[in-house]
C-alpha positions as YAML, in Angstrom:
chain: A
units: angstrom
residues:
- id: 1
  name: MET
  ca: [0.00, 0.00, 0.00]
- id: 2
  name: HIS
  ca: [2.79, 2.42, 0.93]
- id: 3
  name: ASP
  ca: [6.01, 2.87, -0.96]
- id: 4
  name: ALA
  ca: [8.40, 2.18, 1.94]
- id: 5
  name: THR
  ca: [11.65, 0.27, 1.94]
- id: 6
  name: VAL
  ca: [11.84, -0.08, 5.74]
- id: 7
  name: VAL
  ca: [9.23, -0.04, 8.48]
- id: 8
  name: ASP
  ca: [10.42, 0.09, 12.09]
- id: 9
  name: HIS
  ca: [9.29, 0.97, 15.60]
- id: 10
  name: THR
  ca: [9.26, 4.61, 16.71]
- id: 11
  name: THR
  ca: [11.64, 3.69, 19.55]
- id: 12
  name: ARG
  ca: [14.34, 3.32, 16.89]
- id: 13
  name: LEU
  ca: [13.68, 6.71, 15.32]
- id: 14
  name: GLN
  ca: [16.35, 8.55, 17.29]
- id: 15
  name: SER
  ca: [19.13, 6.13, 16.46]
- id: 16
  name: ILE
  ca: [18.14, 5.98, 12.78]
- id: 17
  name: ILE
  ca: [18.11, 9.79, 12.49]
- id: 18
  name: SER
  ca: [21.45, 10.04, 14.35]
- id: 19
  name: THR
  ca: [23.03, 7.54, 11.97]
- id: 20
  name: TYR
  ca: [21.63, 9.37, 8.97]
- id: 21
  name: LEU
  ca: [22.77, 12.78, 10.22]
- id: 22
  name: LEU
  ca: [26.31, 11.48, 10.76]
- id: 23
  name: ALA
  ca: [26.41, 10.23, 7.18]
- id: 24
  name: ASN
  ca: [24.70, 13.29, 5.69]
- id: 25
  name: SER
  ca: [25.59, 16.43, 7.62]
- id: 26
  name: SER
  ca: [23.53, 18.73, 5.37]
- id: 27
  name: THR
  ca: [20.26, 16.94, 6.18]
- id: 28
  name: LEU
  ca: [17.39, 19.14, 7.30]
- id: 29
  name: ILE
  ca: [14.57, 17.68, 9.41]
- id: 30
  name: HIS
  ca: [11.24, 19.42, 8.89]
- id: 31
  name: THR
  ca: [9.16, 19.76, 12.06]
- id: 32
  name: LEU
  ca: [5.92, 21.45, 13.05]
- id: 33
  name: PRO
  ca: [6.27, 24.74, 14.96]
- id: 34
  name: LYS
  ca: [6.34, 24.63, 18.76]
- id: 35
  name: SER
  ca: [2.74, 25.45, 19.56]
- id: 36
  name: SER
  ca: [-0.18, 24.17, 21.59]
- id: 37
  name: ALA
  ca: [-1.87, 23.43, 18.25]
- id: 38
  name: PHE
  ca: [0.53, 20.54, 17.57]
- id: 39
  name: PRO
  ca: [1.83, 17.67, 19.69]
- id: 40
  name: SER
  ca: [5.26, 18.40, 21.08]
- id: 41
  name: LEU
  ca: [8.30, 16.41, 20.09]
- id: 42
  name: PRO
  ca: [10.03, 14.29, 22.74]
- id: 43
  name: VAL
  ca: [12.66, 16.20, 24.73]
- id: 44
  name: GLU
  ca: [15.40, 13.78, 23.63]
- id: 45
  name: PHE
  ca: [14.58, 14.50, 20.00]
- id: 46
  name: LEU
  ca: [14.81, 18.23, 20.49]
- id: 47
  name: GLN
  ca: [18.13, 17.99, 22.34]
- id: 48
  name: ASN
  ca: [19.79, 15.74, 19.78]
- id: 49
  name: PHE
  ca: [18.41, 17.13, 16.51]
- id: 50
  name: GLU
  ca: [17.41, 20.75, 17.12]
- id: 51
  name: SER
  ca: [20.33, 22.10, 15.11]
- id: 52
  name: ALA
  ca: [19.34, 19.95, 12.12]
- id: 53
  name: SER
  ca: [15.61, 20.75, 12.27]
- id: 54
  name: THR
  ca: [13.46, 23.67, 11.19]
- id: 55
  name: PRO
  ca: [9.77, 24.51, 11.45]
- id: 56
  name: SER
  ca: [10.06, 27.07, 8.63]
- id: 57
  name: TYR
  ca: [8.71, 25.03, 5.71]
- id: 58
  name: LEU
  ca: [6.40, 22.25, 6.89]
- id: 59
  name: ILE
  ca: [3.34, 24.35, 7.75]
- id: 60
  name: SER
  ca: [3.31, 26.13, 4.38]
- id: 61
  name: ALA
  ca: [3.76, 22.77, 2.61]
- id: 62
  name: LEU
  ca: [0.85, 21.27, 4.57]
- id: 63
  name: HIS
  ca: [-1.38, 24.25, 3.75]
- id: 64
  name: LEU
  ca: [-0.46, 23.97, 0.09]
- id: 65
  name: ALA
  ca: [-1.19, 20.23, 0.09]
- id: 66
  name: ARG
  ca: [-4.60, 20.94, 1.62]
- id: 67
  name: LEU
  ca: [-5.40, 23.45, -1.13]
- id: 68
  name: ILE
  ca: [-4.28, 21.52, -4.19]
- id: 69
  name: LYS
  ca: [-6.42, 18.54, -5.19]
- id: 70
  name: THR
  ca: [-6.05, 16.14, -8.09]
- id: 71
  name: PRO
  ca: [-9.13, 15.21, -10.13]
- id: 72
  name: ALA
  ca: [-9.15, 11.83, -8.34]
- id: 73
  name: GLU
  ca: [-9.13, 13.54, -4.93]
- id: 74
  name: ILE
  ca: [-11.95, 15.84, -5.99]
- id: 75
  name: GLU
  ca: [-14.00, 12.84, -7.09]
- id: 76
  name: LEU
  ca: [-13.41, 11.13, -3.74]
- id: 77
  name: ILE
  ca: [-14.49, 14.31, -1.93]
- id: 78
  name: ARG
  ca: [-17.68, 14.42, -4.03]
- id: 79
  name: LYS
  ca: [-18.41, 10.77, -3.25]
- id: 80
  name: ALA
  ca: [-17.83, 11.31, 0.50]
- id: 81
  name: ASN
  ca: [-20.04, 14.41, 0.43]
- id: 82
  name: ALA
  ca: [-22.87, 12.49, -1.30]
- id: 83
  name: ILE
  ca: [-22.64, 9.62, 1.20]
- id: 84
  name: SER
  ca: [-22.60, 12.05, 4.14]
- id: 85
  name: SER
  ca: [-25.56, 13.99, 2.73]
- id: 86
  name: ARG
  ca: [-27.65, 10.82, 2.40]
- id: 87
  name: ALA
  ca: [-26.72, 9.77, 5.94]
- id: 88
  name: HIS
  ca: [-27.88, 13.15, 7.25]
- id: 89
  name: GLU
  ca: [-31.13, 12.69, 5.31]
- id: 90
  name: VAL
  ca: [-31.69, 9.32, 6.99]
- id: 91
  name: ILE
  ca: [-31.30, 10.91, 10.42]
- id: 92
  name: MET
  ca: [-33.61, 13.78, 9.56]
- id: 93
  name: ARG
  ca: [-36.28, 11.36, 8.27]
- id: 94
  name: LEU
  ca: [-36.07, 9.28, 11.42]
- id: 95
  name: LEU
  ca: [-36.32, 12.38, 13.58]
- id: 96
  name: GLY
  ca: [-39.18, 13.73, 11.47]
- id: 97
  name: ARG
  ca: [-41.25, 10.54, 11.67]
- id: 98
  name: ASP
  ca: [-40.83, 10.33, 15.42]
- id: 99
  name: ALA
  ca: [-41.56, 14.03, 15.90]
- id: 100
  name: ASN
  ca: [-44.70, 13.70, 13.78]
- id: 101
  name: GLY
  ca: [-45.94, 10.85, 15.99]
- id: 102
  name: LEU
  ca: [-45.23, 12.85, 19.15]
- id: 103
  name: ILE
  ca: [-46.95, 15.97, 17.77]
- id: 104
  name: GLN
  ca: [-50.08, 13.95, 17.04]
- id: 105
  name: GLY
  ca: [-50.11, 12.64, 20.61]
- id: 106
  name: GLN
  ca: [-48.95, 9.15, 19.79]
- id: 107
  name: ALA
  ca: [-46.17, 9.03, 22.37]
- id: 108
  name: ASN
  ca: [-46.74, 5.34, 23.06]
- id: 109
  name: GLY
  ca: [-48.02, 4.43, 19.61]
- id: 110
  name: ALA
  ca: [-45.64, 6.61, 17.59]
- id: 111
  name: VAL
  ca: [-44.88, 5.78, 14.00]
- id: 112
  name: MET
  ca: [-41.36, 4.72, 15.00]
- id: 113
  name: PRO
  ca: [-40.79, 1.71, 17.26]
- id: 114
  name: ALA
  ca: [-39.12, 2.84, 20.49]
- id: 115
  name: GLN
  ca: [-35.89, 1.00, 19.68]
- id: 116
  name: TRP
  ca: [-35.50, 3.16, 16.53]
- id: 117
  name: ARG
  ca: [-36.22, 6.54, 18.07]
- id: 118
  name: ILE
  ca: [-33.25, 8.90, 18.17]
- id: 119
  name: GLU
  ca: [-33.17, 10.42, 21.62]
- id: 120
  name: LYS
  ca: [-29.45, 11.04, 22.16]
- id: 121
  name: GLU
  ca: [-26.61, 12.35, 20.06]
- id: 122
  name: ALA
  ca: [-24.83, 8.99, 20.26]
- id: 123
  name: GLU
  ca: [-27.87, 7.29, 18.71]
- id: 124
  name: ALA
  ca: [-27.88, 9.78, 15.83]
- id: 125
  name: GLU
  ca: [-24.16, 9.16, 15.36]
- id: 126
  name: ALA
  ca: [-24.72, 5.40, 15.26]
- id: 127
  name: VAL
  ca: [-27.35, 5.79, 12.52]
- id: 128
  name: PHE
  ca: [-25.05, 8.17, 10.61]
- id: 129
  name: VAL
  ca: [-22.08, 5.77, 10.80]
- id: 130
  name: ALA
  ca: [-24.24, 2.78, 9.84]
- id: 131
  name: SER
  ca: [-25.62, 4.64, 6.82]
- id: 132
  name: CYS
  ca: [-22.14, 5.70, 5.69]
- id: 133
  name: ARG
  ca: [-20.70, 2.22, 6.11]
- id: 134
  name: ARG
  ca: [-23.56, 0.71, 4.15]
- id: 135
  name: GLU
  ca: [-22.61, 2.88, 1.16]
- id: 136
  name: GLY
  ca: [-18.92, 2.13, 1.44]
...
């Protein structure tokens, strides 16, 4: 699935980067800026590689990647939007049927069986997820 030559545990990251930096002294490690908006790097990482790292380029590259979409990505976004829209419709129809029964005074004999009534946010989320999964 991914074009990787080596996959290893994160516990080995420091030693791998150290080895690489010794062999390639001009290497630059791109990091996210120090901010509460991003998870912080481990202290050991900062101590050992701070001189070889910079936060100057990664944020702008991420923003650019978020803006530029290929035709295939746009098609996937359209598909996801259509699936999400239909899932929201399902929830609204379920809520509407139940509300209609309650408005007409059919609290016990509502159109919807009690086990299908959406009464909590988690229940609406479950219906949404089930609808999305059903469509792929």
